[in-house]
N, C-alpha and C positions, 0 to 999 in steps of 0.2 A: 749672286754667285754666278760666275760666266756660264757661257752655253756650255764651253767645254769638261765643265765640270758637272754640268746637269746631265749631260750625256753619259759622261763616267759612272756617275751614280746612280743612273737609271740603267745602264747596260750590269751594273752588278747584282741589281735590286732583281733582275728578269735571270743574271744566273744563279741568285741563291733561288728564286722563285723554283728553276728548273730541278737544284739539287734535292730541295722539301719533294718537289712531285718524285723523284727517282727513289727516296728514301720510304716514300706513302709507299709506291710501287711495290717498294720490298716488304715493306710490311705487308702487305694485299695480299702477296704470292705467298708469304711463309705461312700466314696463318689457314690462309685454304689449304694448306697443305697439313697444318695442325701444327703447323713449328712452334706457332706464336701462342702464348697465354692470354687469355683477356686482361687490358693492361687497366687498372684503374688511376686513382690520383689521390694523394695523402691535400690537408690541409697545407693554404699558404701558410708560409712559415715551419713546416716542419722539421725541415731540413738543418734550422737555427739552433733548435734546441731550449728557445727561448717562448718563443708562443705554443708551442705543439704541447698538444695532450698526453697526458701520462701514458705511455701503455699500461694492456694488461697485463700485469703480474710484475710490472716493473715496482721497488718502492720509492713512496713521496721522497722528492725532493725538497729539502730542509733546508729554507738560507739563514746564511751565517748570523750570528747572534741568536738564536733562538736557544732555547733551552732543552731540546732535544738533540744539539750537535756536541760530540764527543769529538775529544783529538784522538787521529786515527793516523796509524803508521804513516810512514811514506812507500809507495811502491819499491824502493831497495830493501827495504826494513822489510819487507813483506816478501820479499822476494829470497833474501839472505836466509828468512826463515822456512822457505818452503825445499831449500835448496839443502839445510840440513835437514830437513825431515828426511828430505832422498836418500841422502847419504848412510843416514841411521837404518834407513828401511833394506837399500844395498846390503851393508853389512849384518845385519838380524839376518836377513836371506840365507848368505852365503854361510855365516855360522853358524847358523839351525841347519841347514842341510849337511854340515861338519858332525855335528853332535847327533842332529838323529841318527844315524846310522849305532854309534856303537850300542845306543840306546834300545834301539828295534833287534841288535844281534843278542846282548845279552839279556834280553827279555824272554825267549827263544828256549825251549829245553835242551839241554846237552851244549849250551852255546860255551860254556868254560872248556869246556875239549877241544872244539875249532878256532881260538883264539889264533893260534900258530899251525894251520894244515895247508899252507902255500910255499911250494919247493921250489925255488929256481937255480938252473944249473950254469953259471956264467962260461966266458970266452976261457976263462983260467982255469977252469974247473973246479973253484970253489962252488959249494952250496950255499944258496943265501936263502933265508926261511924269511918269508914277510907274510905280514899278517893281515888277514881277514878284513879286519874292519879299516886298517891303513886305504885297500884295495877298495874296499866300498863306500871309504868316505871319500877318494879320491875321486871316484864314479858319481856320487853325488855332489861334487862340488864342481867339476865337470858339466853336469846336467845341468845347473844351476847358472853355471857361467854362460851356457850358450841359451839356456832360457832366457835370462835376463837379457842378454844380447838380442834377443828375438821379439820380447816386448819394446825394448828402445827403440830396435830399427821399424817395428809397426807404430808407436806413437810420432817420429820422426814423417814416414812418412803417408800416414790413413790420411784420409779426404778431411778437409773441412767440416763443420756443422754446417748443414744446410737450413738456408733462413727463407722465408715468400718475399721475394723480389718481385711480386707483380705488380705493385703500387711503385707509380713514381711521381718520386716527389716534385713539388712546385716551390724553384729557385728564384733569389733575388734578380740574378743575373742572367736570366735566358729560361728557355724551355728544354728540357731533356726529351727525348725521345727515346724508345727501346726498341730495342733492336735483338734477334735472333742471328747466330753465325755457325755454321758450320766448317771445321775446321777436315784438314786435309784426311783423318785419320777416323773421320765420322763422329766426333764429338761435340753435340751442342754445345754452344758458349752463349751465355747472354751478354749484353752492351748495353751502354746508352752512349747515343749523339748529340752533342751540343752545337747548333750553327750558330756560330758568334754575327751580330748583327754588322760588325767592320769587315769582316772575313772577305776574303776572295776564295770562292769557292774549291782552288786547286791548292789553300794553304791549310794544313792539318795538322795536328798533331797526337798521338796515340799515347793515353797515359795507361802506366802497367801498375799495377800492386805487388807486397811482397808476401812472404811467406803467410797463410793462415790470415790473410789480409782480407780485404774488397774492396769495389769501385767507391763505398761509400766514401772512403778513407782519400779520394782523389778529387773532391767536388773543389777545395782549397784552390787547387791547381786546376783545376778547369775553369774557375774564376778568373785567375791569372792569365794564364793562355787567351780566354775569348776575351779580353781585353786589349791583348795585344794585337790581337786581330787573327786568331788561327782557330778553325773549328775543332774540335775536340770528341774522340771516341774513347770513353770508358770502358774498359773489357775486364771482365771476371773470367779468369783461369779456370781450366778444369780441377775440378776438385775444391772448389772457392763458390762462394755464394750460391747463385739460381743456376750456376752452368753444371753439366754432368757430373756428375759424381767418377772421380780416377785418384789411383794413391797419387801424390806429389811427387817428381824426380827431380826438384831445384832446379827448374827450367829448362831441361834437357828435354822433354816431350810435351813443354808449354812453349814452346819455340813456335810448336805447329799453332798455337791459338795466335801467336804472334803475327804470323805469316798468313791467316786467315784475314784476319783483321785487316792488313794490306791491302789485301787483294781484293775484300769489300769496297775501301775507301776508292779504292783506282777502278773500281767498276762504275763509280758513279760520275765519271771522271774519262768514260772512253776519248782513246788518241789524243789527250791534253799530257803532258807533264804538270802530274800531282807531284806537291812539294810537301814529304811527310814527315818530322820530327819526332821525337821520341822520349820522353820523359818516364824513367822507369825505377823504381823502390825494389833494393835486396833481390828479391828472387826474379822478381819482374825484370830486372838490370840483366844478370843471367840468362834470361830465356831470348831477351834482346841481342845478348852479346852472343849465342848459339845461334841465333837466327841469321845475323851479318858474317859470321866466321863460316856459315855451313854455303854462302852465298843465296841464301833463301830472298832473303831482304836487302833494298836499298836505300836507308833511309837519307832526309837531306844534315840533321843534325842528330846526335844523343846526348840526352843526359842522363849520367847512371848516377844512383845515391845506392849508398853501403852495398854496392857490389862483391862478393866474394870472388876470390882470385883462382879457387882449387875447391874440390869438395872434401877433401881430406882436413884442410883447416878448417871447413864451415862445418863438417859433422862435431870434429875434435874441438871445437870452440864450444860450440851448443852443449855438449856433453859437461865441458869445463865449465860452464857456468850453471849447469844444473848438478854436480855431483862432485867436482871441486877438483884439484890439479891432481893430486896424487889418486885419485881411482878413476881417470880419465884414460890414463893409458891402456892400465888393465881391461877395460872394455873396448875400446877404439877399434879393434879388431876383427871381431866378428859382429861389431854396428854394420861396419864397413860390406862385409861378406854379407850379409843377411840384405841391408840395402838393397845393395845390386840385386839379388834374387828377387826380391818382392817388384823395384821399379821397374826389371829388366833394362838394364843400363851397366854399363862399367864405369868403373871411377874414373878410369883414364881419360873418358871421353867429357867428363863435367869438369872443364877446366877453360874458365871465362878469359881469362889471363889471356891462353892461349890461342882463343877463340877471337878476341878483337887485337890481334897481329894485324890481322886480315882489313881493317875497317878502313873505308874509303871517304868517312867524314869527319865534320869536327865530332869532339868527344869532351863534354865535362863532367870530368869524374867528382862526386863530392860524397864526405863522411865526415862523422865523428871524428874528434880526436880522444875520444874516452869510451870510443866502440869495447865491446866484451863479445859478441860473436864475431869483428872482425880484429884482426890487430892491422895497427898504421903501418909497420913493416910491411901487411898483406897488401896495403891500399896502396904504398909508394910500387910494390912490384906491379900490382895488376896497371896502375898508371903509366909504370915504364913502359908496361907491353906495349901502351897503345902508338900507332903512328901519329906522328903531327898532322895537324893543326889540332893540339888539345889543350885542356886549363885544368889543373886541380885544385880545388878548395876544400879547406878543412873547416868544421864548425867545432869552436873552442866549448867545452864540457859537455858536448852530445855524444850520446849512447846510441845504439843501435835503435831508433825512434825516428818519427816525421821531422826533417830538417825545416822544413816552412814551420811546422809549430814551433818548433825551440828559437828560432831567433829567424822571424820573418821577415826582417831590415836586411839580414846577410843572405837570405835566399834571394830577395830579389835583387839586389844589386849584383849578386855573383849573375844570374840567371841573367838577369837585363846586360850584365854589358858583356855575357857570350853572344846573346842575342843580335846584340847592336853590331860585333864583330862580326859574325858569320852570317848572320839575316839582317844586315841593315833598314829592311823596307819597316819593320816596325816599330809601332810609337816610341818616343823617348822616355824622358824623364817626369813629365807629366802625369804620364797615365800611370809611374811608378808610383807617386806619392799620392793619389788618388785610391791605389790600392791600398796601402798601409794606413790610410787615413780614414776607409770605410771597416779594416776590423776584419777579422776571418768571418768565411760564410758560412763554418761550420765549428763550431766552440767546440776546444779541448773539453771530454767528459770531467 
């Protein structure tokens, strides 16, 4: 090795050591204030799912070919059965609410004399008799209509289930360091930091999960970017994982979490030009779009996966996925209004396509061509709103799912080509082949 290379390597090691000291100082300050819990560690290989001991309460996995194995329906078949059950439940509630009123009415004494006792005089002077049963039935139908809309809206915005994230898993490609951040509106957020061995302290990527997901699903991406020379920060959004509970706002209030992560990374390197990229999925992509559109962050580049174009389409598509096409238009309006009130936002503001019009960095848009939560025409519309430079990659046969797990080769090639074009400092083909040969760090369950 030449003297210049040795000097450069020593300088990089010193910068990484200083960065680790800065992270440790942040942890010590937070722990002294009671913001950080005491963190433990899992056994090595716990992330892989192959060598990890079974968790308490989980059923034992039976290897293929044993006598206990049975044929299980696919996830699409299970989802279709669940959707049929939901549709039957909605129809039964509405029809039952209408049929219940006449039954109660006729069961009361003297009900036969009160069948028609409401008179209305129209503008033309005609006298119209209205059945009391019809009025009560209409009232019951309206009550069931609004009540079901409220239930559906609550299901869409309620916080996700909390889990114990005090344990930090050991991984094969580095060491995760736990971190607690505080957003500008006072929400405590849990995160992991992964310092890559060959990365400059000024090169970072922020990984953002999707709706009702968590940072665990981002570990494959963390390995991918750390191998390419990026330090990684994986964040738990509010209302998800170990972060503080909060109603889900489909990225609008979650943008404060993205800004908090950006501010933390910049605080590690004061006075330096830190290059921070974003790889975000679904709701995380929308949160990044809102932060960019409002001028709260300025990323070096963005990779957005399965991002919705506006909230009306997102809610309508989710309802259609669960209830079917003919039921959705009936209940879309009350759900939209109640979501606005619960999450304290306006649906007019939830428009990632409009927010991305103000992007000033290269953007890669990726999605499946068999999306159900999103439609291809909506993906193309969002892509059309993004200014140049930009790229669009569709994954054949992929739905609203993890694109890296669906087609690792296509993901690696698409992201690798994007980074080579707009961030040419990263390693090239040999690194990509090594990533593919090793297989995923976290296997599909």
